[in-house]
CHARMM-style PDB file with segment names, atoms N, HN, CA, C and O in Angstrom:
ATOM      1  N   UNK     1      39.792 -19.677 -16.239  1.00  0.00      PROA
ATOM      2  CA  UNK     1      38.393 -19.332 -16.285  1.00  0.00      PROA
ATOM      3  C   UNK     1      38.169 -18.245 -17.337  1.00  0.00      PROA
ATOM      4  O   UNK     1      38.987 -17.340 -17.502  1.00  0.00      PROA
ATOM      5  N   UNK     2      37.069 -18.354 -18.028  1.00  0.00      PROA
ATOM      6  HN  UNK     2      36.404 -19.089 -17.894  1.00  0.00      PROA
ATOM      7  CA  UNK     2      36.755 -17.407 -19.087  1.00  0.00      PROA
ATOM      8  C   UNK     2      35.931 -16.247 -18.529  1.00  0.00      PROA
ATOM      9  O   UNK     2      35.037 -16.456 -17.709  1.00  0.00      PROA
ATOM     10  N   UNK     3      36.226 -15.052 -18.965  1.00  0.00      PROA
ATOM     11  HN  UNK     3      36.952 -14.883 -19.631  1.00  0.00      PROA
ATOM     12  CA  UNK     3      35.449 -13.882 -18.545  1.00  0.00      PROA
ATOM     13  C   UNK     3      34.161 -13.870 -19.368  1.00  0.00      PROA
ATOM     14  O   UNK     3      34.186 -13.651 -20.579  1.00  0.00      PROA
ATOM     15  N   UNK     4      33.051 -14.104 -18.700  1.00  0.00      PROA
ATOM     16  HN  UNK     4      33.031 -14.282 -17.716  1.00  0.00      PROA
ATOM     17  CA  UNK     4      31.771 -14.179 -19.409  1.00  0.00      PROA
ATOM     18  C   UNK     4      31.080 -12.833 -19.363  1.00  0.00      PROA
ATOM     19  O   UNK     4      30.694 -12.356 -18.296  1.00  0.00      PROA
ATOM     20  N   UNK     5      30.928 -12.226 -20.522  1.00  0.00      PROA
ATOM     21  HN  UNK     5      31.241 -12.614 -21.389  1.00  0.00      PROA
ATOM     22  CA  UNK     5      30.207 -10.965 -20.621  1.00  0.00      PROA
ATOM     23  C   UNK     5      28.845 -11.257 -21.238  1.00  0.00      PROA
ATOM     24  O   UNK     5      28.752 -11.999 -22.216  1.00  0.00      PROA
ATOM     25  N   UNK     6      27.799 -10.682 -20.678  1.00  0.00      PROA
ATOM     26  HN  UNK     6      27.874 -10.079 -19.883  1.00  0.00      PROA
ATOM     27  CA  UNK     6      26.481 -10.912 -21.268  1.00  0.00      PROA
ATOM     28  C   UNK     6      26.414 -10.322 -22.679  1.00  0.00      PROA
ATOM     29  O   UNK     6      27.025  -9.294 -22.971  1.00  0.00      PROA
ATOM     30  N   UNK     7      25.675 -10.985 -23.521  1.00  0.00      PROA
ATOM     31  HN  UNK     7      25.179 -11.820 -23.283  1.00  0.00      PROA
ATOM     32  CA  UNK     7      25.520 -10.508 -24.894  1.00  0.00      PROA
ATOM     33  C   UNK     7      24.644  -9.261 -24.905  1.00  0.00      PROA
ATOM     34  O   UNK     7      23.989  -8.934 -23.916  1.00  0.00      PROA
ATOM     35  N   UNK     8      24.646  -8.578 -26.039  1.00  0.00      PROA
ATOM     36  HN  UNK     8      25.179  -8.844 -26.842  1.00  0.00      PROA
ATOM     37  CA  UNK     8      23.792  -7.405 -26.196  1.00  0.00      PROA
ATOM     38  C   UNK     8      22.333  -7.797 -25.975  1.00  0.00      PROA
ATOM     39  O   UNK     8      21.584  -7.076 -25.316  1.00  0.00      PROA
ATOM     40  N   UNK     9      21.936  -8.940 -26.527  1.00  0.00      PROA
ATOM     41  HN  UNK     9      22.545  -9.526 -27.062  1.00  0.00      PROA
ATOM     42  CA  UNK     9      20.556  -9.408 -26.371  1.00  0.00      PROA
ATOM     43  C   UNK     9      20.224  -9.631 -24.897  1.00  0.00      PROA
ATOM     44  O   UNK     9      19.162  -9.216 -24.433  1.00  0.00      PROA
ATOM     45  N   UNK    10      21.126 -10.284 -24.155  1.00  0.00      PROA
ATOM     46  HN  UNK    10      21.989 -10.621 -24.532  1.00  0.00      PROA
ATOM     47  CA  UNK    10      20.888 -10.518 -22.724  1.00  0.00      PROA
ATOM     48  C   UNK    10      20.764  -9.194 -21.975  1.00  0.00      PROA
ATOM     49  O   UNK    10      19.900  -9.044 -21.111  1.00  0.00      PROA
ATOM     50  N   UNK    11      21.627  -8.237 -22.308  1.00  0.00      PROA
ATOM     51  HN  UNK    11      22.329  -8.359 -23.010  1.00  0.00      PROA
ATOM     52  CA  UNK    11      21.573  -6.934 -21.643  1.00  0.00      PROA
ATOM     53  C   UNK    11      20.252  -6.231 -21.962  1.00  0.00      PROA
ATOM     54  O   UNK    11      19.665  -5.572 -21.103  1.00  0.00      PROA
ATOM     55  N   UNK    12      19.796  -6.379 -23.197  1.00  0.00      PROA
ATOM     56  HN  UNK    12      20.273  -6.915 -23.894  1.00  0.00      PROA
ATOM     57  CA  UNK    12      18.519  -5.778 -23.593  1.00  0.00      PROA
ATOM     58  C   UNK    12      17.370  -6.412 -22.801  1.00  0.00      PROA
ATOM     59  O   UNK    12      16.483  -5.711 -22.315  1.00  0.00      PROA
ATOM     60  N   UNK    13      17.395  -7.724 -22.677  1.00  0.00      PROA
ATOM     61  HN  UNK    13      18.116  -8.294 -23.072  1.00  0.00      PROA
ATOM     62  CA  UNK    13      16.354  -8.441 -21.923  1.00  0.00      PROA
ATOM     63  C   UNK    13      16.399  -8.012 -20.461  1.00  0.00      PROA
ATOM     64  O   UNK    13      15.360  -7.748 -19.857  1.00  0.00      PROA
ATOM     65  N   UNK    14      17.611  -7.941 -19.889  1.00  0.00      PROA
ATOM     66  HN  UNK    14      18.456  -8.155 -20.380  1.00  0.00      PROA
ATOM     67  CA  UNK    14      17.741  -7.529 -18.492  1.00  0.00      PROA
ATOM     68  C   UNK    14      17.204  -6.106 -18.306  1.00  0.00      PROA
ATOM     69  O   UNK    14      16.513  -5.824 -17.328  1.00  0.00      PROA
ATOM     70  N   UNK    15      17.526  -5.210 -19.251  1.00  0.00      PROA
ATOM     71  HN  UNK    15      18.087  -5.440 -20.046  1.00  0.00      PROA
ATOM     72  CA  UNK    15      17.085  -3.823 -19.168  1.00  0.00      PROA
ATOM     73  C   UNK    15      15.560  -3.738 -19.231  1.00  0.00      PROA
ATOM     74  O   UNK    15      14.940  -2.997 -18.468  1.00  0.00      PROA
ATOM     75  N   UNK    16      14.963  -4.505 -20.147  1.00  0.00      PROA
ATOM     76  HN  UNK    16      15.467  -5.107 -20.767  1.00  0.00      PROA
ATOM     77  CA  UNK    16      13.495  -4.514 -20.253  1.00  0.00      PROA
ATOM     78  C   UNK    16      12.860  -5.021 -18.963  1.00  0.00      PROA
ATOM     79  O   UNK    16      11.869  -4.466 -18.488  1.00  0.00      PROA
ATOM     80  N   UNK    17      13.438  -6.078 -18.403  1.00  0.00      PROA
ATOM     81  HN  UNK    17      14.243  -6.529 -18.788  1.00  0.00      PROA
ATOM     82  CA  UNK    17      12.893  -6.638 -17.161  1.00  0.00      PROA
ATOM     83  C   UNK    17      13.027  -5.636 -16.018  1.00  0.00      PROA
ATOM     84  O   UNK    17      12.115  -5.499 -15.202  1.00  0.00      PROA
ATOM     85  N   UNK    18      14.156  -4.938 -15.957  1.00  0.00      PROA
ATOM     86  HN  UNK    18      14.897  -5.050 -16.620  1.00  0.00      PROA
ATOM     87  CA  UNK    18      14.354  -3.926 -14.925  1.00  0.00      PROA
ATOM     88  C   UNK    18      13.320  -2.806 -15.065  1.00  0.00      PROA
ATOM     89  O   UNK    18      12.756  -2.351 -14.070  1.00  0.00      PROA
ATOM     90  N   UNK    19      13.074  -2.367 -16.294  1.00  0.00      PROA
ATOM     91  HN  UNK    19      13.532  -2.736 -17.103  1.00  0.00      PROA
ATOM     92  CA  UNK    19      12.073  -1.327 -16.522  1.00  0.00      PROA
ATOM     93  C   UNK    19      10.683  -1.816 -16.114  1.00  0.00      PROA
ATOM     94  O   UNK    19       9.913  -1.073 -15.506  1.00  0.00      PROA
ATOM     95  N   UNK    20      10.370  -3.055 -16.446  1.00  0.00      PROA
ATOM     96  HN  UNK    20      10.995  -3.659 -16.940  1.00  0.00      PROA
ATOM     97  CA  UNK    20       9.061  -3.627 -16.100  1.00  0.00      PROA
ATOM     98  C   UNK    20       8.895  -3.683 -14.582  1.00  0.00      PROA
ATOM     99  O   UNK    20       7.855  -3.301 -14.047  1.00  0.00      PROA
ATOM    100  N   UNK    21       9.932  -4.162 -13.898  1.00  0.00      PROA
ATOM    101  HN  UNK    21      10.777  -4.473 -14.333  1.00  0.00      PROA
ATOM    102  CA  UNK    21       9.860  -4.278 -12.443  1.00  0.00      PROA
ATOM    103  C   UNK    21       9.785  -2.904 -11.772  1.00  0.00      PROA
ATOM    104  O   UNK    21       9.090  -2.739 -10.769  1.00  0.00      PROA
ATOM    105  N   UNK    22      10.487  -1.938 -12.315  1.00  0.00      PROA
ATOM    106  HN  UNK    22      11.051  -2.073 -13.130  1.00  0.00      PROA
ATOM    107  CA  UNK    22      10.443  -0.583 -11.767  1.00  0.00      PROA
ATOM    108  C   UNK    22       9.040  -0.001 -11.905  1.00  0.00      PROA
ATOM    109  O   UNK    22       8.521   0.611 -10.971  1.00  0.00      PROA
ATOM    110  N   UNK    23       8.425  -0.194 -13.078  1.00  0.00      PROA
ATOM    111  HN  UNK    23       8.847  -0.691 -13.836  1.00  0.00      PROA
ATOM    112  CA  UNK    23       7.056   0.288 -13.289  1.00  0.00      PROA
ATOM    113  C   UNK    23       6.080  -0.440 -12.372  1.00  0.00      PROA
ATOM    114  O   UNK    23       5.157   0.163 -11.824  1.00  0.00      PROA
ATOM    115  N   UNK    24       6.297  -1.745 -12.213  1.00  0.00      PROA
ATOM    116  HN  UNK    24       7.047  -2.235 -12.658  1.00  0.00      PROA
ATOM    117  CA  UNK    24       5.420  -2.543 -11.344  1.00  0.00      PROA
ATOM    118  C   UNK    24       5.539  -2.069  -9.893  1.00  0.00      PROA
ATOM    119  O   UNK    24       4.540  -1.975  -9.181  1.00  0.00      PROA
ATOM    120  N   UNK    25       6.748  -1.778  -9.470  1.00  0.00      PROA
ATOM    121  HN  UNK    25       7.560  -1.854 -10.048  1.00  0.00      PROA
ATOM    122  CA  UNK    25       6.964  -1.302  -8.100  1.00  0.00      PROA
ATOM    123  C   UNK    25       6.266   0.041  -7.890  1.00  0.00      PROA
ATOM    124  O   UNK    25       5.678   0.272  -6.833  1.00  0.00      PROA
ATOM    125  N   UNK    26       6.325   0.923  -8.881  1.00  0.00      PROA
ATOM    126  HN  UNK    26       6.803   0.735  -9.739  1.00  0.00      PROA
ATOM    127  CA  UNK    26       5.656   2.225  -8.779  1.00  0.00      PROA
ATOM    128  C   UNK    26       4.140   2.026  -8.685  1.00  0.00      PROA
ATOM    129  O   UNK    26       3.472   2.710  -7.910  1.00  0.00      PROA
ATOM    130  N   UNK    27       3.604   1.104  -9.463  1.00  0.00      PROA
ATOM    131  HN  UNK    27       4.147   0.548 -10.093  1.00  0.00      PROA
ATOM    132  CA  UNK    27       2.164   0.827  -9.437  1.00  0.00      PROA
ATOM    133  C   UNK    27       1.752   0.259  -8.076  1.00  0.00      PROA
ATOM    134  O   UNK    27       0.711   0.635  -7.536  1.00  0.00      PROA
ATOM    135  N   UNK    28       2.555  -0.631  -7.530  1.00  0.00      PROA
ATOM    136  HN  UNK    28       3.400  -0.936  -7.968  1.00  0.00      PROA
ATOM    137  CA  UNK    28       2.263  -1.213  -6.213  1.00  0.00      PROA
ATOM    138  C   UNK    28       2.311  -0.122  -5.141  1.00  0.00      PROA
ATOM    139  O   UNK    28       1.460  -0.087  -4.252  1.00  0.00      PROA
ATOM    140  N   UNK    29       3.296   0.760  -5.223  1.00  0.00      PROA
ATOM    141  HN  UNK    29       3.987   0.731  -5.945  1.00  0.00      PROA
ATOM    142  CA  UNK    29       3.412   1.857  -4.245  1.00  0.00      PROA
ATOM    143  C   UNK    29       2.171   2.754  -4.311  1.00  0.00      PROA
ATOM    144  O   UNK    29       1.682   3.220  -3.282  1.00  0.00      PROA
ATOM    145  N   UNK    30       1.667   2.993  -5.523  1.00  0.00      PROA
ATOM    146  HN  UNK    30       2.064   2.615  -6.359  1.00  0.00      PROA
ATOM    147  CA  UNK    30       0.465   3.810  -5.683  1.00  0.00      PROA
ATOM    148  C   UNK    30      -0.729   3.115  -5.032  1.00  0.00      PROA
ATOM    149  O   UNK    30      -1.525   3.754  -4.343  1.00  0.00      PROA
ATOM    150  N   UNK    31      -0.849   1.816  -5.250  1.00  0.00      PROA
ATOM    151  HN  UNK    31      -0.203   1.297  -5.810  1.00  0.00      PROA
ATOM    152  CA  UNK    31      -1.960   1.057  -4.654  1.00  0.00      PROA
ATOM    153  C   UNK    31      -1.873   1.060  -3.138  1.00  0.00      PROA
ATOM    154  O   UNK    31      -2.883   1.221  -2.453  1.00  0.00      PROA
ATOM    155  N   UNK    32      -0.665   0.880  -2.612  1.00  0.00      PROA
ATOM    156  HN  UNK    32       0.156   0.749  -3.169  1.00  0.00      PROA
ATOM    157  CA  UNK    32      -0.467   0.885  -1.153  1.00  0.00      PROA
ATOM    158  C   UNK    32      -0.878   2.234  -0.577  1.00  0.00      PROA
ATOM    159  O   UNK    32      -1.515   2.295   0.475  1.00  0.00      PROA
ATOM    160  N   UNK    33      -0.517   3.309  -1.260  1.00  0.00      PROA
ATOM    161  HN  UNK    33       0.001   3.259  -2.114  1.00  0.00      PROA
ATOM    162  CA  UNK    33      -0.870   4.647  -0.800  1.00  0.00      PROA
ATOM    163  C   UNK    33      -2.387   4.817  -0.737  1.00  0.00      PROA
ATOM    164  O   UNK    33      -2.910   5.373   0.229  1.00  0.00      PROA
ATOM    165  N   UNK    34      -3.087   4.343  -1.756  1.00  0.00      PROA
ATOM    166  HN  UNK    34      -2.662   3.892  -2.540  1.00  0.00      PROA
ATOM    167  CA  UNK    34      -4.550   4.429  -1.783  1.00  0.00      PROA
ATOM    168  C   UNK    34      -5.150   3.618  -0.633  1.00  0.00      PROA
ATOM    169  O   UNK    34      -6.075   4.074   0.039  1.00  0.00      PROA
ATOM    170  N   UNK    35      -4.620   2.425  -0.416  1.00  0.00      PROA
ATOM    171  HN  UNK    35      -3.869   2.055  -0.963  1.00  0.00      PROA
ATOM    172  CA  UNK    35      -5.120   1.567   0.673  1.00  0.00      PROA
ATOM    173  C   UNK    35      -4.881   2.240   2.020  1.00  0.00      PROA
ATOM    174  O   UNK    35      -5.751   2.214   2.891  1.00  0.00      PROA
ATOM    175  N   UNK    36      -3.702   2.845   2.197  1.00  0.00      PROA
ATOM    176  HN  UNK    36      -2.995   2.866   1.490  1.00  0.00      PROA
ATOM    177  CA  UNK    36      -3.408   3.526   3.459  1.00  0.00      PROA
ATOM    178  C   UNK    36      -4.380   4.677   3.705  1.00  0.00      PROA
ATOM    179  O   UNK    36      -4.817   4.891   4.836  1.00  0.00      PROA
ATOM    180  N   UNK    37      -4.720   5.422   2.645  1.00  0.00      PROA
ATOM    181  HN  UNK    37      -4.365   5.248   1.726  1.00  0.00      PROA
ATOM    182  CA  UNK    37      -5.691   6.510   2.787  1.00  0.00      PROA
ATOM    183  C   UNK    37      -7.052   5.953   3.205  1.00  0.00      PROA
ATOM    184  O   UNK    37      -7.720   6.523   4.068  1.00  0.00      PROA
ATOM    185  N   UNK    38      -7.458   4.853   2.600  1.00  0.00      PROA
ATOM    186  HN  UNK    38      -6.916   4.389   1.899  1.00  0.00      PROA
ATOM    187  CA  UNK    38      -8.750   4.241   2.940  1.00  0.00      PROA
ATOM    188  C   UNK    38      -8.757   3.746   4.381  1.00  0.00      PROA
ATOM    189  O   UNK    38      -9.760   3.873   5.084  1.00  0.00      PROA
ATOM    190  N   UNK    39      -7.643   3.185   4.815  1.00  0.00      PROA
ATOM    191  HN  UNK    39      -6.828   3.081   4.245  1.00  0.00      PROA
ATOM    192  CA  UNK    39      -7.538   2.705   6.200  1.00  0.00      PROA
ATOM    193  C   UNK    39      -7.706   3.873   7.165  1.00  0.00      PROA
ATOM    194  O   UNK    39      -8.387   3.744   8.183  1.00  0.00      PROA
ATOM    195  N   UNK    40      -7.090   5.013   6.853  1.00  0.00      PROA
ATOM    196  HN  UNK    40      -6.537   5.118   6.027  1.00  0.00      PROA
ATOM    197  CA  UNK    40      -7.225   6.184   7.723  1.00  0.00      PROA
ATOM    198  C   UNK    40      -8.678   6.634   7.805  1.00  0.00      PROA
ATOM    199  O   UNK    40      -9.161   6.988   8.880  1.00  0.00      PROA
ATOM    200  N   UNK    41      -9.368   6.623   6.685  1.00  0.00      PROA
ATOM    201  HN  UNK    41      -8.976   6.336   5.811  1.00  0.00      PROA
ATOM    202  CA  UNK    41     -10.783   7.020   6.679  1.00  0.00      PROA
ATOM    203  C   UNK    41     -11.594   6.060   7.543  1.00  0.00      PROA
ATOM    204  O   UNK    41     -12.412   6.489   8.356  1.00  0.00      PROA
ATOM    205  N   UNK    42     -11.365   4.759   7.365  1.00  0.00      PROA
ATOM    206  HN  UNK    42     -10.700   4.410   6.704  1.00  0.00      PROA
ATOM    207  CA  UNK    42     -12.105   3.754   8.144  1.00  0.00      PROA
ATOM    208  C   UNK    42     -11.797   3.895   9.627  1.00  0.00      PROA
ATOM    209  O   UNK    42     -12.699   3.791  10.459  1.00  0.00      PROA
ATOM    210  N   UNK    43     -10.523   4.132   9.971  1.00  0.00      PROA
ATOM    211  HN  UNK    43      -9.790   4.217   9.296  1.00  0.00      PROA
ATOM    212  CA  UNK    43     -10.163   4.316  11.375  1.00  0.00      PROA
ATOM    213  C   UNK    43     -10.872   5.530  11.955  1.00  0.00      PROA
ATOM    214  O   UNK    43     -11.326   5.499  13.099  1.00  0.00      PROA
ATOM    215  N   UNK    44     -10.969   6.599  11.172  1.00  0.00      PROA
ATOM    216  HN  UNK    44     -10.600   6.624  10.243  1.00  0.00      PROA
ATOM    217  CA  UNK    44     -11.683   7.789  11.628  1.00  0.00      PROA
ATOM    218  C   UNK    44     -13.146   7.494  11.881  1.00  0.00      PROA
ATOM    219  O   UNK    44     -13.708   7.934  12.884  1.00  0.00      PROA
ATOM    220  N   UNK    45     -13.769   6.747  10.974  1.00  0.00      PROA
ATOM    221  HN  UNK    45     -13.312   6.389  10.159  1.00  0.00      PROA
ATOM    222  CA  UNK    45     -15.180   6.387  11.144  1.00  0.00      PROA
ATOM    223  C   UNK    45     -15.366   5.485  12.368  1.00  0.00      PROA
ATOM    224  O   UNK    45     -16.333   5.636  13.115  1.00  0.00      PROA
ATOM    225  N   UNK    46     -14.442   4.553  12.565  1.00  0.00      PROA
ATOM    226  HN  UNK    46     -13.657   4.430  11.958  1.00  0.00      PROA
ATOM    227  CA  UNK    46     -14.520   3.683  13.749  1.00  0.00      PROA
ATOM    228  C   UNK    46     -14.412   4.501  15.022  1.00  0.00      PROA
ATOM    229  O   UNK    46     -15.130   4.257  15.992  1.00  0.00      PROA
ATOM    230  N   UNK    47     -13.511   5.470  15.014  1.00  0.00      PROA
ATOM    231  HN  UNK    47     -12.928   5.668  14.226  1.00  0.00      PROA
ATOM    232  CA  UNK    47     -13.342   6.325  16.191  1.00  0.00      PROA
ATOM    233  C   UNK    47     -14.646   7.071  16.491  1.00  0.00      PROA
ATOM    234  O   UNK    47     -15.064   7.162  17.645  1.00  0.00      PROA
ATOM    235  N   UNK    48     -15.280   7.600  15.449  1.00  0.00      PROA
ATOM    236  HN  UNK    48     -14.940   7.526  14.511  1.00  0.00      PROA
ATOM    237  CA  UNK    48     -16.565   8.304  15.635  1.00  0.00      PROA
ATOM    238  C   UNK    48     -17.614   7.354  16.218  1.00  0.00      PROA
ATOM    239  O   UNK    48     -18.354   7.723  17.130  1.00  0.00      PROA
ATOM    240  N   UNK    49     -17.674   6.141  15.690  1.00  0.00      PROA
ATOM    241  HN  UNK    49     -17.073   5.841  14.949  1.00  0.00      PROA
ATOM    242  CA  UNK    49     -18.651   5.167  16.191  1.00  0.00      PROA
ATOM    243  C   UNK    49     -18.383   4.801  17.651  1.00  0.00      PROA
ATOM    244  O   UNK    49     -19.316   4.650  18.439  1.00  0.00      PROA
ATOM    245  N   UNK    50     -17.108   4.659  18.004  1.00  0.00      PROA
ATOM    246  HN  UNK    50     -16.350   4.782  17.363  1.00  0.00      PROA
ATOM    247  CA  UNK    50     -16.760   4.357  19.401  1.00  0.00      PROA
ATOM    248  C   UNK    50     -17.204   5.481  20.317  1.00  0.00      PROA
ATOM    249  O   UNK    50     -17.733   5.235  21.401  1.00  0.00      PROA
ATOM    250  N   UNK    51     -16.987   6.724  19.877  1.00  0.00      PROA
ATOM    251  HN  UNK    51     -16.557   6.923  18.996  1.00  0.00      PROA
ATOM    252  CA  UNK    51     -17.389   7.872  20.695  1.00  0.00      PROA
ATOM    253  C   UNK    51     -18.913   7.904  20.853  1.00  0.00      PROA
ATOM    254  O   UNK    51     -19.422   8.162  21.944  1.00  0.00      PROA
ATOM    255  N   UNK    52     -19.640   7.641  19.757  1.00  0.00      PROA
ATOM    256  HN  UNK    52     -19.227   7.432  18.871  1.00  0.00      PROA
ATOM    257  CA  UNK    52     -21.105   7.613  19.827  1.00  0.00      PROA
ATOM    258  C   UNK    52     -21.574   6.510  20.770  1.00  0.00      PROA
ATOM    259  O   UNK    52     -22.504   6.701  21.554  1.00  0.00      PROA
ATOM    260  N   UNK    53     -20.924   5.362  20.685  1.00  0.00      PROA
ATOM    261  HN  UNK    53     -20.168   5.207  20.048  1.00  0.00      PROA
ATOM    262  CA  UNK    53     -21.300   4.235  21.533  1.00  0.00      PROA
ATOM    263  C   UNK    53     -21.034   4.559  23.004  1.00  0.00      PROA
ATOM    264  O   UNK    53     -21.864   4.266  23.865  1.00  0.00      PROA
ATOM    265  N   UNK    54     -19.893   5.155  23.288  1.00  0.00      PROA
ATOM    266  HN  UNK    54     -19.218   5.392  22.589  1.00  0.00      PROA
ATOM    267  CA  UNK    54     -19.565   5.552  24.673  1.00  0.00      PROA
ATOM    268  C   UNK    54     -20.601   6.536  25.207  1.00  0.00      PROA
ATOM    269  O   UNK    54     -21.079   6.400  26.333  1.00  0.00      PROA
ATOM    270  N   UNK    55     -20.949   7.546  24.373  1.00  0.00      PROA
ATOM    271  HN  UNK    55     -20.561   7.656  23.458  1.00  0.00      PROA
ATOM    272  CA  UNK    55     -21.949   8.530  24.800  1.00  0.00      PROA
ATOM    273  C   UNK    55     -23.301   7.865  25.048  1.00  0.00      PROA
ATOM    274  O   UNK    55     -24.011   8.208  25.993  1.00  0.00      PROA
ATOM    275  N   UNK    56     -23.640   6.918  24.192  1.00  0.00      PROA
ATOM    276  HN  UNK    56     -23.063   6.640  23.424  1.00  0.00      PROA
ATOM    277  CA  UNK    56     -24.916   6.211  24.333  1.00  0.00      PROA
ATOM    278  C   UNK    56     -24.940   5.396  25.627  1.00  0.00      PROA
ATOM    279  O   UNK    56     -25.946   5.387  26.336  1.00  0.00      PROA
ATOM    280  N   UNK    57     -23.843   4.718  25.934  1.00  0.00      PROA
ATOM    281  HN  UNK    57     -23.026   4.725  25.358  1.00  0.00      PROA
ATOM    282  CA  UNK    57     -23.771   3.910  27.159  1.00  0.00      PROA
ATOM    283  C   UNK    57     -23.816   4.810  28.370  1.00  0.00      PROA
ATOM    284  O   UNK    57     -24.503   4.509  29.346  1.00  0.00      PROA
ATOM    285  N   UNK    58     -23.075   5.934  28.316  1.00  0.00      PROA
ATOM    286  HN  UNK    58     -22.517   6.179  27.524  1.00  0.00      PROA
ATOM    287  CA  UNK    58     -23.039   6.872  29.451  1.00  0.00      PROA
ATOM    288  C   UNK    58     -24.429   7.464  29.689  1.00  0.00      PROA
ATOM    289  O   UNK    58     -24.868   7.578  30.833  1.00  0.00      PROA
ATOM    290  N   UNK    59     -25.114   7.839  28.619  1.00  0.00      PROA
ATOM    291  HN  UNK    59     -24.757   7.747  27.689  1.00  0.00      PROA
ATOM    292  CA  UNK    59     -26.449   8.440  28.793  1.00  0.00      PROA
ATOM    293  C   UNK    59     -27.455   7.422  29.328  1.00  0.00      PROA
ATOM    294  O   UNK    59     -28.371   7.789  30.064  1.00  0.00      PROA
ATOM    295  N   UNK    60     -27.298   6.170  28.973  1.00  0.00      PROA
ATOM    296  HN  UNK    60     -26.554   5.872  28.374  1.00  0.00      PROA
ATOM    297  CA  UNK    60     -28.213   5.136  29.498  1.00  0.00      PROA
ATOM    298  C   UNK    60     -27.946   4.863  30.964  1.00  0.00      PROA
ATOM    299  O   UNK    60     -28.883   4.697  31.745  1.00  0.00      PROA
ATOM    300  N   UNK    61     -26.687   4.815  31.343  1.00  0.00      PROA
ATOM    301  HN  UNK    61     -25.926   4.949  30.708  1.00  0.00      PROA
ATOM    302  CA  UNK    61     -26.364   4.522  32.738  1.00  0.00      PROA
ATOM    303  C   UNK    61     -26.567   5.758  33.613  1.00  0.00      PROA
ATOM    304  O   UNK    61     -26.757   5.639  34.823  1.00  0.00      PROA
ATOM    305  N   UNK    62     -26.526   6.935  33.006  1.00  0.00      PROA
ATOM    306  HN  UNK    62     -26.372   7.032  32.023  1.00  0.00      PROA
ATOM    307  CA  UNK    62     -26.723   8.174  33.763  1.00  0.00      PROA
ATOM    308  C   UNK    62     -28.176   8.430  34.132  1.00  0.00      PROA
ATOM    309  O   UNK    62     -28.450   9.191  35.060  1.00  0.00      PROA
ATOM    310  N   UNK    63     -29.111   7.808  33.424  1.00  0.00      PROA
ATOM    311  HN  UNK    63     -28.888   7.189  32.670  1.00  0.00      PROA
ATOM    312  CA  UNK    63     -30.548   8.044  33.685  1.00  0.00      PROA
ATOM    313  C   UNK    63     -31.053   7.270  34.850  1.00  0.00      PROA
ATOM    314  OT1 UNK    63     -32.232   7.364  35.190  1.00  0.00      PROA
TER     315      UNK     63
END
């Protein structure tokens, strides 16, 4: 069996692809972080609405 070593060109292509994928992964992680922050804000707003709704129901049934 022959020992197959990648050519300089192949190594260059692999290196470029690795750099591209690394940058893409960083960009995706940034987007995920932004989405997670937005989800927390929405969850907070939902919690406030639930509390308002509970208070509204309690005040109606209390009268």
